N, C-alpha and C positions, 0 to 999 in steps of 0.2 A: 304579495298583497296588491302592489301597484298594477300588475297584469290583470288581477281579478277585477278591479274597479275600472280598468280600461276595456274590459270585455262587455258584451251586451248583457250577460247575466248579472254582472256587478252593477251596471247602470240601472237595469230594471229593479234589482234588489234595493238600491238606494232610493229610487223613486217611490217604490211601494212603502219602504220603511219610513221615509220622510213624510209621505202622504198620510200614513196611518197615525204617526206621532202627532202631526199637525192637526188631524181630525180629532184625536183624543184630547189634545191640549185645548182646542176650541170648544169641544163638548164640555170639558171640565170647567172652562172659564164661564161658559153660558150657564151651566148648572150652579156654579158657585155664585154667580151674579144673581140668579133667581132666588137662590137660598138666602143670600144676604138681604135681598129686597123683602122676602117673606118675613125673615127674622126682624128686619127693621120695622115693618108694619106691625108685627106682633108686639115689639118692644114699645112702639109709640102708643098702641092701644093699652098696653099694660101700665105704662107711665101715667096716662090719663086716668086710668082706673085707680091706681095707687094715690095719685094726687087728689082725686075726688074723695077717697076714703079718709085720707089724712085731714083734708080740709073739713069734712063733715064732723070728724071726731073732735077737731079743735073748736069748731063752732058750737058743739054740744057741751063742751067743758066750760066751767066758770072761768072768767078772765084770770083769776089768781092762780089757777091750776095749769094754765096753758104752757107757761114757760117750763115747768117741771116735766110736763108731757113731752115737750120738744126735746129736752135733754135725754129722755129715755127712749125716744122713738126715732133715733138717727137711722137713716136707711141709705144703702149704697145707691148712688146716682140721684138722690133726691134730698135737697137741703132746704129747711123751712126756718125762717127767723122773722122777728118783728121788723116792720118796715116803716120808713118815714114817707111823708107825703111829697117830699121835694124831688123825688126821682123823676126823670123825664120819660114820659110814655111814648111809645111808637105811634105813628099816625094811624097805622092799620094793625090790628092784633094779628099775631101769628096763628098758624093752624092749630098749634097746641092750645093756645089761649082760647080760641074759638071752641075747640072740642071740650075743654074743661068747663067753660062757661055754660055750654049746652048741657053737660052732665049735672052741673050743680043746680041749675034752674034759677028761678026768681029769688031775689033776696041777696044774691051774691054778685059781685062785680069782679071780672077778671080783665086785666090789662097787661099788655106786653111792655117790658122795660128794656131799654137799650143796654146791653151788657158792656161792662168796662173790661180793660185788659187783664185785671186781676180777679175778675168775678168768676171766671170759668176755668181756673187752673185745674188740671186733672189731679186725681188723688196722688198721694205720695209715691205709691208703687209704680205709677206710670210716668213720673217726671223724667226718668232716665231716658225715655224714648220719645218724649214730646217736647217741642221747642217752647220757649216762653210765649205767652199769648195764644196758645193753642186752644181753640174753642169751636171746633166743628160740631154742629148739632146742639150747641149750648142754648138753653132757654131760661129766661128770667121773667117770672110773672108776678104781678102785684095783685093780691086777692083781698077784696074787701068783704069781711064777714057781715052777717046780718046785724051785728051790734056795732058796726062801724070800725072794728079792729082791722088794721092793715097788716098783712103778712107778705113776706118776700119769699117766694119759692123758686129755687134754682134747680133746674134739671140738667145734671152734668152729662156730657156725652159718654157713650159706652166705651169700654176698654177695647181699643183697636189694635193692640200689639199682636203680632203674628205668634201663634203658639209654637212651641218647639216641635220639630219633626221627630216622631217616635221611631225607634229602630224597626219595629214591625212594619210601619208604613214604608220606610225605605226598602226593606226586604221585599215586600209585596210589589213595590214599584219596579224594583230591579227584575223580579221574576216576570212581571207583566211585560216590560220592555224586551226582555230576552225571548219570551214566547212570541211577541210580535216579530222580532228579528228572525226567529226560526221559521215562522209562517211565511214572511216575505221572501226568505231564501228558498224555501221549498216551492213557492209559486213561481219565482224567477227561474229556478232550475226546470220546473215542469214546462214553463212557457218556452224556454230556449232549447230544450232537448230536441224537439223536431227540427229546428233550424240547424243545430250541430249535426244531426244525422244526415240532413240533406247536404250540408257542406262536405261531410266525410264521403258521402256517396258520389258527389261531383269529383272529389279528389281521386277516389278509387276508379272512377270512370276514366280519368286521364291516364291512369296507370294500366288499366286493363279494360278493354271494351267488352269483354265477356264476363265481367264481374256480375255476380247475382243481382237481380233487380232489388230495389228498395222495398222493404216490407211495408205493407199498407196497414197502418194502425193509428188510433187516435181520433180526433174530431174530424168532421166532414171536410173542413178546409185543408187539414193536414193530409188526409187521404187523397184529396183532389190534387194537391201539389205533388205528392209521391207518385200518383198515377201519371201525371203529366211528365214527371222526370223519367219514369220508366219508359214511357212512350218515346221520349226524346232519345233515350239511350238505344232503344231498338232501331229507331230511324238512322241514327249515326252509325251503328254497327252494320246495318244493311247497306248503307251507302259506301262505307269503307270496304266491305266484303265485295260488293259489286265492282268497285274500282280495282281492287286487287285481282279479282278474277278476270276482269277485262285486260289488265296489263299482263297477267300470266298467260292468257290466251293469245294476246298479240305476240308475246315473247316466244311462245311455243310455235306459233304459226310462222314466225320469221326465221326460226332456226333452220328449218328445212330449206327454204330458198337461199338463205345466206350460205349454208353449207354447199349447196349445188353451185352457187356463184363462186365460192372459193375453189372448188374442184375445176371449174371451167377456167378460172384465172390462171391455173397452173399450166394451161396449154397456150397461154399467150407467149409469142416468140420474143417480143421485145422485153428484155430483162428489166430495164428501168421502168417501163410502163407497168409491167406486172408487179414490181415492188410497190409502186405508188398505189395501184388498185388494191393490193392486198392490205396495205396500211389503212386505206380508207375503209375497207371491209372490216378490219379488226376494230377500228374506231366505232363503226356502227354496232358491232356485236357488244363492245364494251358499254355503249350507251343503252342498248336494250337490257343488258344484264344489270347495269346500275339503276335503270328505271324500275326494274322488278325489285331490286333491293330497297329502293326508296319506298315502294308500296308496302313491302313487308315490314319495313321499319315503323310504319305508321299503324300497322295492325298485326302485331306479332302474336301468334298463338302459343308461344313458348311460355310455360308456367313460371311464375315467380318463385324463387327459392333463396334461402340464405347461403351466402358464400363468403369465403375469406378473400378480401380485396387484395391483400398483399400477395397471396398465392396466385391470383389471377394476373396481377401486374407482372410478377416474376415470370409467369408462363408466357405472356405476350411478348415481353422484352427478350426472353430467351429465344423464342421463335424468330424474332426479328434479327437477332444476332446470328442465328444459324443461317438466315437468308442473306447474310452479308450486309445488313444495314447497321450503321454506326449508332447504336442506342445505348444509353446509360440509364440506370435506375438508382435513385437515392430516396431516403426517407422510409418511414415505417408507420403505417396507420394503426395496426393492432386492433382493427375493428372489422366487423362483418357488415355486409350490406344485403338488402333484400332486392334481388335483381334476376334478370333472365341471363344466364351465363353466356350463351352463344351471342345474344344480341349485344350485351355490354362488351364482349370481346370484339365484336365487329366495330363498335364505336371507337375503342382504343386503337385498333389496327388502322382505321381510317385516319385518326389524328397522327399516329406515328408515321404512316405512309406520307401524309402531307408534309410533315416536318422534314422527313428525309428527302422527299422529292424537290421541295422548294428551298430548303435550308441546309442541305447536305448532312445534317445530323439531327438527332432527337435526344434531348435530356429530359427524362421523366422523373418527377419527384412527387411524393405523396405525403400528406400531413393532415392532422385534424385541425380545423380552424380554431384559432385562439379565442376569438370572440363568440364562437357558437360551437358548443360541445357536441351538437348533433349533426354537424356537417363535415364531410371529408372533402378535401381539395386535392385534385390531381392536376399538376401543371406539366405541360409538354412544350418545351422550348426548342426552337431551332436557331441557327446562326445565319439565316438568310437576310435579304434586304428589308424584310418587313412589309407592311401594307399601309397604304395611305389611310389616314384617320377616317376620311369620308367613305371608305370602302370596307371598313371593319364589320359593319352590319350587313352590307349587301352580299358579301361572299357566302352567306347562309342561304341566299335565294337559289332555288333549283336552276341548274344549268348556267349559273352565272360564273364566269371566269375572268380573272384580272387579265388585262390586255397583254401584259408581259409574259403570261403563262401560255399564250396561244401558240404553241409550237409542238412539233411532233416529238421532240425530245422530252419535254415535260409531260405531255399527254394530259389525261384527265377529262372528265365529262362535266365537272361542276356540280356533282351530286354528293361528293364525299362528306363535306361539312354539313350539308342539309340532312343527310342520313344520321350523322353523328349527333346533331342537335335534337332530332326527333327522338333518338334513343335516350338521350339525357333527360328530356322532358318526360318520357314514358316512365322513367325511374324516379320522378319527383325532383330531379336536379336541374342544372342549367349548364350551358356551354357558352363561353364568351372568349373573345380574342382581344389582345392588346399588344402594342409594340413595346418590347422590353426596354428599359432605360439603357442597358448595356449592349443593345443591338439584338436583332432577330425578332421573331414573332413568338408569342406565348399564348397557348390555348389553356384556359382554366375550365376544368370539368369539376363541378361540385355535385356530390351525391349525399343523400341523407343516410344516417346510420340505420342498419337493420334492427 
């Protein structure tokens, strides 16, 4: 779940979901506010109308019958009783008092009375949710009838308690939120799918320059990005092929003069001079051959296939032992990898040759990384002097050799590690060097499982 929300799909999903929920909440709040305002206006108009009807009815009754009428005409939210003249009136009548006076017309007088703390207590059923002295919207009006009788009319505030949420409402709300979540997820997936396809195509391009081009589909922007990627892939492939063909042509053209030169060197009478010249010629041939191998390692045409890594390591180490190299193999991966068999073999041979050449032996071990079940680690350790920390990265540069290795006994062209790293990266892995704590140099080759 954490990986999902760290991904671009998860973040777009959260943004869409939160945005839609916030919009719905705002819309609901605005509509409820407008609904409450409309209901309030209707309630005020209805209260004025009821107060007018009740007042006219009381005015039409004889004075002796009014009290009996008041006892039988109790209404929710409207309370009428006889009033005294000592109550203090407000300086300016309220909107309710003005509206009621306008409806009653001449002969009636309506004045607003300042309510007290106990005048506007809510009905008994609301006291559990209302604090003492609660009187929002409470109105007290003193009405003088045409015969001079004083009435005290109290308009109680409406019931404001929140109604209970019904089970159906909660069910519909849950379904609505789920439908929004599904819609946001589908939109996020649809938006991020072209980006994932482009990233996968870039990864496949690093493994195989001859990988089929990206299919052009979707909106115009996506098709434009896919077309640009395919054009870039074609240019890179052409560039690598031209360089490989150039190096191959140079190698082929140099083979003939180098062979003639070797034949002519055999006729040199001075044995010591002839030996030095032959050694230099051999070094030149090795450099030409390694240069061609470097070009091939960057643009291998060998197809990828699934192979058993344990069998490959056993075969490479057995061949090294048959050649007289002190090599040991330990560990068991038990996994297969998607690789180019001959190219990966070349990488392992280069690493073992370097370990034997500069460290007198090679200890090869293989294991699945404990922290990453999808990575296989191959370690090749020697027992040599190691490398200075500031040169651990530079030894991967083409034709770079450490000063202490510049001798005819050790040989080397400085391309072995460069070729090995190129091959590792072609397989989606990596190659790093480190000085082992117990001495010697250790090469760590990591490969993804097939």
